[in-house]
Structure formats: structure tokens, C-alpha cells
BALOBA-1460 file (C-alpha; in Angstrom, 3 decimals):
// residues 258
<rec num="1" residu="m" x="146.741" y="164.069" z="31.662"/>
<rec num="2" residu="s" x="144.352" y="164.704" z="34.615"/>
<rec num="3" residu="k" x="142.135" y="167.764" z="34.563"/>
<rec num="4" residu="r" x="141.933" y="170.202" z="37.298"/>
<rec num="5" residu="k" x="138.958" y="169.441" z="39.565"/>
<rec num="6" residu="p" x="135.621" y="171.374" z="38.932"/>
<rec num="7" residu="d" x="134.741" y="174.382" z="41.028"/>
<rec num="8" residu="i" x="133.411" y="173.738" z="44.569"/>
<rec num="9" residu="e" x="129.925" y="175.233" z="45.594"/>
<rec num="10" residu="v" x="130.558" y="178.702" z="46.595"/>
<rec num="11" residu="p" x="129.116" y="179.549" z="50.159"/>
<rec num="12" residu="d" x="127.740" y="183.048" z="50.932"/>
<rec num="13" residu="n" x="131.077" y="184.325" z="52.551"/>
<rec num="14" residu="k" x="132.947" y="184.545" z="49.348"/>
<rec num="15" residu="a" x="136.235" y="185.862" z="51.055"/>
<rec num="16" residu="v" x="136.260" y="182.852" z="53.488"/>
<rec num="17" residu="f" x="135.510" y="180.549" z="50.595"/>
<rec num="18" residu="s" x="138.422" y="181.902" z="48.546"/>
<rec num="19" residu="l" x="140.895" y="181.288" z="51.252"/>
<rec num="20" residu="r" x="139.459" y="177.869" z="52.093"/>
<rec num="21" residu="i" x="139.740" y="176.665" z="48.450"/>
<rec num="22" residu="v" x="143.352" y="177.593" z="48.444"/>
<rec num="23" residu="e" x="143.808" y="175.309" z="51.557"/>
<rec num="24" residu="i" x="141.968" y="172.665" z="49.636"/>
<rec num="25" residu="r" x="144.062" y="172.900" z="46.552"/>
<rec num="26" residu="a" x="147.276" y="172.934" z="48.486"/>
<rec num="27" residu="e" x="146.216" y="169.733" z="50.367"/>
<rec num="28" residu="e" x="145.389" y="168.083" z="47.116"/>
<rec num="29" residu="m" x="148.811" y="168.935" z="45.596"/>
<rec num="30" residu="r" x="150.399" y="167.881" z="48.764"/>
<rec num="31" residu="e" x="148.838" y="164.398" z="48.703"/>
<rec num="32" residu="k" x="149.657" y="163.826" z="44.979"/>
<rec num="33" residu="r" x="153.158" y="165.365" z="45.428"/>
<rec num="34" residu="e" x="152.503" y="167.857" z="42.552"/>
<rec num="35" residu="v" x="154.860" y="170.533" z="43.792"/>
<rec num="36" residu="t" x="158.393" y="169.748" z="43.986"/>
<rec num="37" residu="q" x="159.701" y="170.719" z="47.252"/>
<rec num="38" residu="v" x="162.787" y="173.042" z="47.742"/>
<rec num="39" residu="d" x="166.171" y="171.458" z="47.964"/>
<rec num="40" residu="p" x="168.049" y="173.582" z="50.611"/>
<rec num="41" residu="d" x="171.311" y="172.329" z="49.372"/>
<rec num="42" residu="k" x="170.781" y="173.860" z="45.817"/>
<rec num="43" residu="e" x="168.085" y="176.532" z="46.285"/>
<rec num="44" residu="t" x="167.979" y="179.516" z="48.526"/>
<rec num="45" residu="g" x="165.737" y="182.477" z="48.985"/>
<rec num="46" residu="p" x="162.073" y="182.895" z="48.627"/>
<rec num="47" residu="p" x="160.449" y="180.369" z="46.239"/>
<rec num="48" residu="i" x="158.943" y="181.816" z="43.002"/>
<rec num="49" residu="v" x="155.999" y="180.159" z="41.474"/>
<rec num="50" residu="f" x="154.941" y="180.735" z="37.818"/>
<rec num="51" residu="d" x="151.754" y="179.693" z="36.354"/>
<rec num="52" residu="f" x="151.296" y="180.283" z="32.561"/>
<rec num="53" residu="i" x="147.644" y="180.043" z="31.252"/>
<rec num="54" residu="f" x="147.297" y="179.726" z="27.639"/>
<rec num="55" residu="d" x="144.071" y="179.997" z="25.371"/>
<rec num="56" residu="a" x="143.656" y="176.659" z="23.644"/>
<rec num="57" residu="s" x="140.254" y="177.705" z="22.033"/>
<rec num="58" residu="g" x="139.500" y="176.976" z="18.402"/>
<rec num="59" residu="s" x="140.484" y="180.473" z="17.248"/>
<rec num="60" residu="m" x="143.946" y="179.659" z="18.406"/>
<rec num="61" residu="a" x="144.344" y="176.282" z="16.346"/>
<rec num="62" residu="e" x="146.611" y="177.872" z="13.808"/>
<rec num="63" residu="r" x="148.975" y="178.979" z="16.490"/>
<rec num="64" residu="y" x="149.190" y="175.782" z="18.604"/>
<rec num="65" residu="g" x="152.403" y="174.661" z="17.140"/>
<rec num="66" residu="e" x="153.902" y="178.227" z="17.281"/>
<rec num="67" residu="l" x="152.724" y="178.823" z="20.814"/>
<rec num="68" residu="a" x="154.326" y="175.473" z="21.957"/>
<rec num="69" residu="d" x="157.584" y="176.243" z="20.095"/>
<rec num="70" residu="c" x="157.737" y="179.790" z="21.593"/>
<rec num="71" residu="f" x="157.389" y="178.461" z="25.102"/>
<rec num="72" residu="n" x="160.081" y="175.865" z="24.583"/>
<rec num="73" residu="t" x="162.589" y="178.245" z="22.871"/>
<rec num="74" residu="i" x="161.807" y="181.532" z="24.286"/>
<rec num="75" residu="t" x="160.275" y="181.117" z="27.742"/>
<rec num="76" residu="i" x="162.155" y="178.111" z="28.991"/>
<rec num="77" residu="p" x="165.616" y="179.428" z="28.075"/>
<rec num="78" residu="s" x="164.731" y="182.819" z="29.743"/>
<rec num="79" residu="l" x="163.941" y="181.095" z="32.911"/>
<rec num="80" residu="r" x="166.994" y="179.079" z="32.829"/>
<rec num="81" residu="e" x="169.030" y="182.181" z="32.295"/>
<rec num="82" residu="a" x="167.296" y="183.791" z="35.224"/>
<rec num="83" residu="a" x="167.846" y="180.813" z="37.454"/>
<rec num="84" residu="v" x="171.505" y="180.982" z="36.895"/>
<rec num="85" residu="q" x="171.623" y="184.550" z="38.113"/>
<rec num="86" residu="y" x="169.128" y="183.973" z="41.112"/>
<rec num="87" residu="t" x="169.177" y="181.072" z="43.244"/>
<rec num="88" residu="n" x="165.537" y="181.235" z="44.302"/>
<rec num="89" residu="p" x="163.549" y="178.012" z="43.797"/>
<rec num="90" residu="l" x="161.681" y="178.327" z="40.621"/>
<rec num="91" residu="r" x="158.516" y="176.293" z="40.007"/>
<rec num="92" residu="v" x="156.532" y="176.378" z="36.886"/>
<rec num="93" residu="g" x="152.943" y="175.354" z="36.043"/>
<rec num="94" residu="c" x="150.973" y="175.505" z="32.769"/>
<rec num="95" residu="l" x="147.242" y="175.542" z="32.306"/>
<rec num="96" residu="l" x="145.440" y="175.241" z="28.883"/>
<rec num="97" residu="f" x="141.874" y="176.418" z="28.601"/>
<rec num="98" residu="s" x="139.010" y="176.128" z="26.240"/>
<rec num="99" residu="n" x="135.574" y="174.588" z="27.160"/>
<rec num="100" residu="e" x="137.702" y="172.716" z="29.922"/>
<rec num="101" residu="l" x="140.723" y="173.508" z="31.842"/>
<rec num="102" residu="v" x="143.481" y="171.099" z="31.227"/>
<rec num="103" residu="p" x="147.008" y="171.314" z="32.796"/>
<rec num="104" residu="a" x="149.883" y="170.872" z="30.357"/>
<rec num="105" residu="w" x="151.685" y="168.910" z="32.959"/>
<rec num="106" residu="r" x="150.659" y="167.967" z="36.756"/>
<rec num="107" residu="g" x="151.474" y="170.636" z="39.401"/>
<rec num="108" residu="f" x="154.460" y="172.881" z="39.550"/>
<rec num="109" residu="k" x="157.717" y="171.589" z="38.589"/>
<rec num="110" residu="t" x="161.542" y="172.511" z="38.334"/>
<rec num="111" residu="l" x="163.154" y="173.597" z="35.183"/>
<rec num="112" residu="e" x="165.135" y="170.395" z="35.334"/>
<rec num="113" residu="e" x="162.051" y="168.146" z="35.657"/>
<rec num="114" residu="l" x="160.383" y="169.962" z="32.710"/>
<rec num="115" residu="g" x="163.600" y="169.501" z="30.361"/>
<rec num="116" residu="d" x="164.237" y="171.632" z="27.197"/>
<rec num="117" residu="r" x="160.905" y="171.104" z="25.396"/>
<rec num="118" residu="p" x="157.992" y="170.597" z="27.982"/>
<rec num="119" residu="m" x="155.304" y="171.636" z="25.469"/>
<rec num="120" residu="n" x="154.175" y="170.212" z="22.300"/>
<rec num="121" residu="a" x="151.191" y="171.067" z="19.750"/>
<rec num="122" residu="g" x="149.424" y="167.909" z="20.785"/>
<rec num="123" residu="m" x="148.829" y="169.137" z="24.127"/>
<rec num="124" residu="f" x="146.468" y="171.725" z="22.771"/>
<rec num="125" residu="r" x="144.439" y="168.928" z="21.013"/>
<rec num="126" residu="q" x="143.327" y="167.241" z="24.102"/>
<rec num="127" residu="p" x="139.659" y="166.499" z="24.923"/>
<rec num="128" residu="g" x="137.941" y="169.699" z="26.201"/>
<rec num="129" residu="l" x="140.270" y="172.019" z="24.124"/>
<rec num="130" residu="g" x="139.825" y="173.573" z="20.696"/>
<rec num="131" residu="g" x="136.310" y="174.979" z="21.379"/>
<rec num="132" residu="n" x="135.105" y="177.968" z="23.336"/>
<rec num="133" residu="t" x="136.844" y="180.355" z="25.634"/>
<rec num="134" residu="a" x="136.407" y="179.685" z="29.563"/>
<rec num="135" residu="l" x="138.819" y="182.639" z="30.274"/>
<rec num="136" residu="f" x="137.402" y="183.761" z="33.682"/>
<rec num="137" residu="r" x="137.290" y="180.161" z="34.981"/>
<rec num="138" residu="a" x="140.842" y="179.552" z="33.859"/>
<rec num="139" residu="m" x="142.081" y="182.912" z="35.591"/>
<rec num="140" residu="e" x="140.264" y="181.856" z="38.897"/>
<rec num="141" residu="s" x="141.662" y="178.314" z="38.708"/>
<rec num="142" residu="g" x="145.117" y="179.957" z="38.076"/>
<rec num="143" residu="v" x="144.985" y="182.102" z="41.006"/>
<rec num="144" residu="e" x="143.810" y="179.253" z="43.255"/>
<rec num="145" residu="w" x="146.530" y="176.704" z="42.272"/>
<rec num="146" residu="t" x="149.370" y="179.313" z="42.304"/>
<rec num="147" residu="a" x="148.428" y="180.537" z="45.647"/>
<rec num="148" residu="a" x="148.122" y="176.936" z="46.862"/>
<rec num="149" residu="a" x="151.697" y="176.015" z="45.674"/>
<rec num="150" residu="m" x="152.967" y="179.186" z="47.186"/>
<rec num="151" residu="k" x="151.420" y="178.177" z="50.499"/>
<rec num="152" residu="l" x="152.941" y="174.600" z="50.253"/>
<rec num="153" residu="l" x="156.565" y="176.005" z="49.438"/>
<rec num="154" residu="d" x="156.749" y="178.932" z="51.800"/>
<rec num="155" residu="p" x="153.482" y="180.605" z="53.030"/>
<rec num="156" residu="d" x="155.225" y="183.545" z="54.432"/>
<rec num="157" residu="n" x="157.878" y="184.455" z="51.672"/>
<rec num="158" residu="a" x="156.874" y="182.745" z="48.396"/>
<rec num="159" residu="m" x="156.307" y="184.892" z="45.360"/>
<rec num="160" residu="g" x="153.801" y="184.191" z="42.504"/>
<rec num="161" residu="k" x="153.344" y="185.080" z="38.855"/>
<rec num="162" residu="i" x="150.454" y="184.435" z="36.705"/>
<rec num="163" residu="a" x="150.750" y="185.076" z="33.033"/>
<rec num="164" residu="v" x="147.584" y="184.801" z="30.836"/>
<rec num="165" residu="l" x="147.717" y="184.712" z="27.034"/>
<rec num="166" residu="t" x="144.433" y="184.729" z="25.067"/>
<rec num="167" residu="d" x="143.065" y="185.748" z="21.738"/>
<rec num="168" residu="g" x="139.411" y="186.238" z="22.659"/>
<rec num="169" residu="a" x="136.777" y="187.324" z="24.956"/>
<rec num="170" residu="n" x="135.377" y="185.047" z="27.589"/>
<rec num="171" residu="n" x="132.382" y="183.204" z="26.407"/>
<rec num="172" residu="q" x="131.837" y="180.322" z="28.807"/>
<rec num="173" residu="e" x="130.407" y="180.294" z="32.395"/>
<rec num="174" residu="p" x="131.016" y="182.247" z="34.502"/>
<rec num="175" residu="m" x="130.214" y="185.088" z="32.237"/>
<rec num="176" residu="s" x="131.158" y="187.701" z="34.811"/>
<rec num="177" residu="p" x="134.770" y="188.477" z="35.850"/>
<rec num="178" residu="q" x="133.462" y="189.083" z="39.366"/>
<rec num="179" residu="g" x="134.797" y="185.484" z="40.497"/>
<rec num="180" residu="v" x="138.357" y="186.379" z="39.507"/>
<rec num="181" residu="a" x="137.996" y="189.936" z="41.112"/>
<rec num="182" residu="n" x="136.957" y="188.174" z="44.493"/>
<rec num="183" residu="i" x="139.646" y="185.850" z="44.787"/>
<rec num="184" residu="m" x="142.168" y="188.623" z="43.656"/>
<rec num="185" residu="g" x="140.725" y="190.805" z="46.468"/>
<rec num="186" residu="t" x="141.017" y="188.291" z="49.246"/>
<rec num="187" residu="i" x="144.343" y="186.528" z="48.334"/>
<rec num="188" residu="q" x="146.772" y="186.212" z="51.216"/>
<rec num="189" residu="y" x="149.837" y="187.382" z="49.161"/>
<rec num="190" residu="p" x="148.996" y="190.877" z="47.722"/>
<rec num="191" residu="k" x="152.573" y="192.199" z="47.685"/>
<rec num="192" residu="s" x="154.228" y="189.189" z="46.424"/>
<rec num="193" residu="f" x="151.516" y="188.076" z="43.900"/>
<rec num="194" residu="k" x="151.877" y="189.532" z="40.340"/>
<rec num="195" residu="t" x="149.477" y="189.068" z="37.491"/>
<rec num="196" residu="s" x="149.321" y="189.807" z="33.865"/>
<rec num="197" residu="i" x="146.927" y="189.247" z="31.059"/>
<rec num="198" residu="a" x="148.021" y="189.579" z="27.405"/>
<rec num="199" residu="y" x="145.678" y="189.788" z="24.394"/>
<rec num="200" residu="f" x="147.081" y="188.674" z="21.033"/>
<rec num="201" residu="k" x="144.593" y="190.019" z="18.379"/>
<rec num="202" residu="t" x="144.747" y="187.769" z="15.384"/>
<rec num="203" residu="g" x="141.568" y="189.007" z="13.734"/>
<rec num="204" residu="q" x="138.155" y="190.346" z="14.609"/>
<rec num="205" residu="g" x="137.890" y="190.751" z="18.378"/>
<rec num="206" residu="l" x="138.154" y="193.171" z="21.285"/>
<rec num="207" residu="s" x="139.488" y="196.502" z="20.773"/>
<rec num="208" residu="y" x="142.332" y="197.588" z="23.099"/>
<rec num="209" residu="e" x="139.760" y="199.762" z="25.152"/>
<rec num="210" residu="q" x="137.435" y="196.680" z="25.467"/>
<rec num="211" residu="f" x="140.272" y="194.450" z="26.448"/>
<rec num="212" residu="r" x="141.467" y="196.931" z="28.991"/>
<rec num="213" residu="e" x="138.173" y="197.200" z="30.638"/>
<rec num="214" residu="m" x="137.578" y="193.451" z="30.830"/>
<rec num="215" residu="a" x="141.064" y="193.083" z="32.205"/>
<rec num="216" residu="a" x="140.590" y="195.713" z="34.953"/>
<rec num="217" residu="a" x="137.350" y="194.036" z="36.045"/>
<rec num="218" residu="t" x="139.325" y="191.116" z="36.966"/>
<rec num="219" residu="k" x="141.794" y="193.014" z="39.045"/>
<rec num="220" residu="f" x="144.703" y="191.583" z="37.145"/>
<rec num="221" residu="e" x="147.438" y="194.405" z="36.967"/>
<rec num="222" residu="g" x="149.447" y="193.899" z="33.980"/>
<rec num="223" residu="v" x="147.652" y="194.375" z="30.723"/>
<rec num="224" residu="e" x="149.392" y="193.759" z="27.516"/>
<rec num="225" residu="f" x="147.811" y="194.123" z="23.961"/>
<rec num="226" residu="y" x="149.560" y="192.796" z="20.738"/>
<rec num="227" residu="e" x="147.979" y="193.060" z="17.320"/>
<rec num="228" residu="i" x="148.980" y="190.486" z="14.553"/>
<rec num="229" residu="a" x="148.334" y="191.956" z="11.155"/>
<rec num="230" residu="p" x="145.400" y="189.832" z="9.833"/>
<rec num="231" residu="k" x="146.278" y="190.610" z="6.156"/>
<rec num="232" residu="g" x="149.763" y="189.381" z="6.439"/>
<rec num="233" residu="n" x="150.848" y="186.115" z="4.881"/>
<rec num="234" residu="d" x="151.396" y="182.887" z="7.171"/>
<rec num="235" residu="e" x="155.183" y="183.614" z="7.550"/>
<rec num="236" residu="e" x="154.683" y="187.371" z="8.332"/>
<rec num="237" residu="q" x="152.032" y="186.372" z="11.011"/>
<rec num="238" residu="r" x="154.276" y="183.734" z="12.447"/>
<rec num="239" residu="r" x="157.153" y="186.314" z="12.785"/>
<rec num="240" residu="q" x="154.900" y="188.771" z="14.427"/>
<rec num="241" residu="f" x="153.526" y="186.279" z="16.848"/>
<rec num="242" residu="r" x="156.823" y="185.265" z="17.852"/>
<rec num="243" residu="h" x="158.217" y="188.752" z="18.245"/>
<rec num="244" residu="h" x="155.219" y="189.681" z="20.522"/>
<rec num="245" residu="f" x="155.533" y="186.397" z="22.430"/>
<rec num="246" residu="g" x="159.159" y="187.281" z="23.007"/>
<rec num="247" residu="i" x="158.205" y="190.649" z="24.573"/>
<rec num="248" residu="f" x="155.377" y="188.834" z="26.612"/>
<rec num="249" residu="s" x="157.796" y="186.318" z="27.922"/>
<rec num="250" residu="k" x="160.625" y="188.763" z="28.814"/>
<rec num="251" residu="k" x="158.115" y="190.765" z="30.955"/>
<rec num="252" residu="q" x="157.148" y="187.559" z="32.855"/>
<rec num="253" residu="t" x="160.608" y="186.649" z="33.561"/>
<rec num="254" residu="n" x="161.547" y="190.179" z="34.770"/>
<rec num="255" residu="a" x="159.043" y="189.571" z="37.667"/>
<rec num="256" residu="i" x="161.892" y="187.496" z="39.222"/>
<rec num="257" residu="k" x="163.811" y="190.703" z="39.676"/>
<rec num="258" residu="g" x="160.859" y="192.185" z="41.889"/>
């Protein structure tokens, strides 16, 4: 499993850099054939690119298996149901983050390529995961790669959706959310680019107000806050996690409807 390449040195003109890095990412994926192209015989309409960005830090370790299972049994069926109703080309990527950024699979794939169970708990135990929380770096990377995939598929009409799930605050460089805000402010697809970030509070962590303030600083628009009762038994916590994930997943799939 290859890691997404580290950040390129940022020049003074950050707006130009943001657009240039999207071009670089697009060329990388084109060369490696990491974005499945549209099949005009089966797919019609503007392409829709999903990028799911999941916290794989140590504080999430007890939820690795549940998170993988929820993605397989809730998100994937929901996307398949939407794909039956809409003929738009759907492409799905997934990025795991902790100290490092590690893609769950390479590039952006069709649902057919991913199969019924594309994610497993072992993915969350790869080198570079299970540590701290490089949330802002993951968000920047997600925007860059999603915009690059949109550029490859249909630069004029493609739609993008980024969904971030975390249970903690950023504690890795960059410490400021400004880099996320910069690229969000200069991205070429403001009307067809939707973002959301969900906070699953599993213990001591950010309050809703703190999380909302942090999310607003990144310019991500959708803000979701779910609290898992810390005193519940394991079964109750799993039930709550799955319930909240179902709400989170439904909101992302509904993005297809515009």
C-alpha cells in the first residue's frame, strides 16, 4: 500500500500553488491509472467523486473493526442503492490518517472494483497509523486529491464530496487550519464541491463549540457532532457508534441528489 506523497514546498503565492498542486496530483494519478475513467456505455451525467477520510489514530483503536464494518455494511450499500437510481459515474477514495496519511486503496475506484467489503480492520494497523492526529494535513490532502480526480474525469462538470470522520483535535504539523482554508478558498469547483467533517466524541475531547470553531476555520461547510456515551458498556457503545455512523453515511450519500 503506497502512501500519498509528502507536501511540496509552498511558494509565496499560495493561491497559484493550490491550483498547481491539483494539476500535479492529477498528472500523478493519470500516469498511474489511479482514477477509473468513465464508461460512456454504462455511465452518464457528471461524475461524482467521493473521498472518505477516517481518523486512524490511537484513540480510535477500539473502533477500527467497527468503523471498517460500518463502511462495508452501511456506506457501500448506500452508495450502491444511489448508483441504481442515478447513472452518474461514481468514484470512491478513502484516506486513513494518524502520524502519516495512508490510502485504504489506490486512487478513486468504481463500486464494482471495490466489491462488497473493501475495508478491513487491518488497514488501520499499517505503519504510520495508530499514533497522533494529523487532521489538517489529511484534510488538505483530501481536497487536493479529490479536486485532481474531478479534473481528470470532467474538469467542467464533475462533482466532489469529502467526508471526514475524527474523534480528536489536530496535534501534528501543520498546527494551523490555514492551509486547509487556503486550498478551500482557491479550489476551482466551489459550487460542485461539498465538504463535511464529523466529530465522534468517545471520551474527553473537544466540546461542540470548540469543534465547530475549529471546523469553521478550515472552511469545511458541513459540521456534524456525535457523542458516544463514555460510561456505556462495550455493546452499548458499539450500538451508538453504528447508529451515528449510519446518520453520517446517509448525509454523505444524499450529496448525490444535489
